[in-house]
C-alpha positions in Angstrom: 11.8 18.1 4.0 14.4 20.2 2.5 12.6 20.9 -0.6 10.6 23.8 0.9 9.6 25.3 -2.6 7.8 21.6 -3.3 6.4 21.1 0.4 3.0 19.9 -0.4 4.5 17.2 -2.9 6.5 15.4 -0.3 4.0 12.4 0.0 5.0 12.6 -3.8 8.5 12.2 -3.3 8.3 9.4 -0.6 6.1 7.2 -2.7 8.3 7.3 -5.9 11.5 7.0 -3.8 10.4 3.7 -1.6 8.8 1.7 -5.2 12.2 3.0 -6.9 13.9 1.7 -3.6 11.9 -1.7 -3.3 11.8 -2.8 -6.9 15.9 -1.9 -6.7 16.3 -3.8 -3.7 14.1 -7.3 -4.2 13.5 -7.3 -8.4 12.6 -10.8 -8.4 9.9 -10.1 -5.2 6.2 -9.3 -6.9 6.1 -6.1 -5.0 2.8 -5.1 -3.4 2.6 -1.8 -3.9 0.9 0.5 -6.8 3.4 0.5 -9.6 4.2 4.5 -9.8 4.4 5.6 -13.5 5.2 9.2 -13.1 3.7 12.8 -12.5 1.3 14.7 -14.8 0.2 18.3 -14.9 -3.8 18.8 -13.9 -5.9 21.6 -13.3 -5.4 21.3 -9.6 -1.7 21.4 -9.6 0.9 17.9 -10.3 -0.8 14.6 -9.9 1.3 11.4 -9.2 0.2 8.6 -11.6 -0.1 5.0 -10.4 -1.5 1.6 -12.4 -5.1 1.1 -12.0 -5.8 -1.5 -10.0 -9.3 -3.0 -11.1 -11.7 -5.9 -10.0 -13.3 -8.6 -11.9 -15.3 -6.5 -13.8 -12.9 -3.8 -14.8 -14.1 -0.8 -12.4 -11.5 0.7 -9.7 -10.7 -2.5 -6.9 -12.3 -2.3 -3.8 -10.5 -1.4 -0.7 -9.7 -4.2 2.1 -12.5 -2.4 4.2 -14.9 -2.6 1.5 -14.1 -6.2 0.7 -14.3 -7.0 4.6 -17.3 -5.4 5.0 -18.9 -7.6 2.3 -17.7 -11.2 3.7 -15.7 -10.6 6.5 -12.1 -12.4 6.7 -12.8 -15.3 4.5 -10.2 -18.3 3.7 -9.1 -16.6 0.3 -9.0 -13.0 2.1 -6.7 -14.7 5.0 -4.7 -16.0 2.4 -4.1 -13.2 0.3 -3.6 -11.2 3.9 -0.6 -13.6 4.5 0.8 -13.1 0.8 0.5 -9.2 1.2 2.3 -9.8 4.3 4.8 -11.7 3.2 5.9 -9.8 0.1 5.5 -6.6 2.0 8.4 -7.7 4.5 10.3 -9.7 1.9 10.8 -6.5 -0.4 11.5 -4.5 2.8 9.0 -1.9 2.0 8.8 0.9 4.6 5.2 1.5 5.1 4.1 4.8 6.8 0.5 4.9 6.7 -1.3 1.4 6.4 -4.7 1.2 6.9 -7.8 -0.7 5.3 -8.6 2.2 2.5 -5.0 2.2 1.3 -5.1 -1.3 0.4 -7.4 -2.2 -2.5 -8.4 -6.2 -4.1 -7.8 -6.4 -7.5 -5.8 -7.1 -10.4 -3.2 -5.0 -12.1 -0.7 -5.9 -14.6 1.1 -8.2 -12.5 -1.8 -10.2 -12.1 -4.3 -10.8 -9.5 -6.4 -11.1 -7.5 -4.5 -9.6 -4.6 -4.0 -7.4 -2.6 -1.9 -4.1 -3.0 -1.1 -0.6 -1.4 -2.2 2.0 -3.3 -0.8 4.5 -0.9 1.0 5.4 2.4 4.2 4.0 1.7 7.7 5.2 2.0 9.6 6.9 5.0 8.0 9.8 6.9 10.2 10.1 9.8 12.6 12.9 10.5 15.0 10.5 11.5 15.2 7.7 8.4 15.2 4.9 11.4 12.9 1.9 8.9 15.4 3.1 5.8 18.8 2.2 8.5 17.3 -0.7 9.8 15.6 -3.7 8.4 14.6 -5.3 11.6 13.2 -2.0 12.5 11.2 -1.8 9.7 10.5 -5.3 9.8 8.6 -4.8 13.2 7.4 -1.4 12.6 5.6 -3.2 9.1 4.3 -5.9 11.6 2.7 -4.1 14.1 1.1 -1.9 11.4 -0.3 -4.7 9.6 -1.5 -6.2 12.9 -3.3 -2.9 13.9 -4.8 -2.7 10.5 -6.4 -6.1 10.5 -7.4 -5.2 14.3 -9.0 -1.5 13.3 -10.7 -3.2 10.5 -12.4 -5.7 12.7 -13.8 -3.0 14.9 -14.5 -0.3 12.6 -16.1 -2.0 9.6 -19.5 -3.7 10.2 -19.8 -7.2 8.3 -22.8 -7.1 5.9 -22.4 -3.7 5.1 -22.2 -3.7 1.4 -21.2 -0.1 1.5 
């Protein structure tokens, strides 16, 4: 917000900052957010480069919504969601926009299959309360996780392969 010349890249800065902060705060925790690699010039402007998360065949990993649509909440997916939530809270990751289309189920260089948040992390509020208080950040993250699960159950029909 203090960089008016780079206003349309503010989300990149938020995500890079949160990735660095999460790794610095919790180097021993396998933080469940996509590993940020840098910025690259493209024909459409700057692009944020992150590590590819893949499924068992090497294709891009499906979103949580797509996995849920295929099978519903299986015991395996429930366990992955519990681990994802625990690691997100343990690493004190600030979540700005959590929904089932920002979380994928696959493997990266850190292993898998597991849930990985690929977008929507970092402080987005003008007054960075989540950055200042771990308790408030935990409360907000838990609330967003619960809302994400409720939304996917409500919006995504099980048995839909799309």
